[in-house]
Structures are given as structure tokens and as C-alpha cells.
N, C-alpha and C positions, 0 to 999 in steps of 0.2 A: 518180296518181289515188287510190291508197290513202291517202296523206297527206291529201288533201282530204276523204275519206270520215271519216277519224278526227277531223279537225278540226271537221267538221259534227257528229258525234256528241258530241263534247265541248262544243260550243257550245249544242247543244240541252239537253244535260244540265245546263249551267250555267244556262241560261234556266229550266228546271224548277226548280232549286234556288232561284233568285232568286225565282220565283213563290211557291214554298212559304214563303218568308221574309216578314218584315215590310217588306223594302225594295223590293218591287215598286212601281214608280211609274207604269206604263203602264196604259192603259185601252183595250185593243184590241177588246173586245166590249161589248155592251150590258149593261143592268143585270140581267135576270134570270140571267145566268150563260152560260158557253160552251155552246153547243148546248142552251140552255134549262135547263141544270142549275144549280140554286141552290148546289150544293156547290162550284161553280167560279166564284166572284165575280170581277168585273173588277179588284178592289183587291188580290187575292193575300192573303197572311197566313194561309195555311192551317194552318201549325204552330201559330200562336197559338190558332186555333179548336179544333184537336184537343186542345190541352193545357188549354183553359180548364176550370176546376173541378178540376184534379187538383193534387197536390203538386208536379208538375214544371213548372207554369206560370212560376214565377219564373226558370227555367233554360232558357227557350226558346231564348234567343240561343246559349247554350252547345251546347245539343242540336242546333241547326241547323248550327252550325260544325262540330261533330264528325261529324255525319251527312254533311254535304258532303265533308269531308276523306276519310271512309271510302268514299263513293261514287266520288270522283274517284280515289282510290288503286286501288280495285278495277277500275275502267275501265282504268287504266293497266296493271294486271296482265293483264287480258284481252287488251288489245292486244299485250302482250310475248308472251304465250302463243299468240296467233294468228299473230304474225309470226316465231315460232321457226323457225330453219332446219331443214329436214328432214333 
């Protein structure tokens, strides 16, 4: 059961990372945005919006990759810490 919870947590984290990236291809909600929030458009690409107009905009893909790697690494460390034998 614990393994299933961990798998679900990692899957949700992966979906969130995918939504933040430019690679989101799904349109699961209507045009105004999720729950009516314009900040959560159905086409994703939030990181690109956040970096628009900054000096970091050309490095969006690199930033997304590194952030995803760090987030998943911290999640693994959290799982290891929580499942440490007593």
C-alpha cells in the first residue's frame, strides 16, 4: 500500500512538472483556466510565462530540466527519510 502511495505521489509530481513545461499537450479544462483562474491556462507552459521578459527566458528548457531533477531528487530523499528503519 505504501508503494502505491509513493507511486501516486511521484505520478502527480510528474504531471505537475509536465504542466509547468512547454510539453503539455492535454486540454482537460475550459478556456478561462482551471477553477476560473486565468493563471492556470489549459495549454500549460507556465515556466515560459514566468520567464517572459527576463534574461533567463532563453534558458527555459534548462531551468525546467534542472528544477524537475531537483524536485524528484528531493522527493526520493523524503521517501528514503520517511521509510528509514526505527
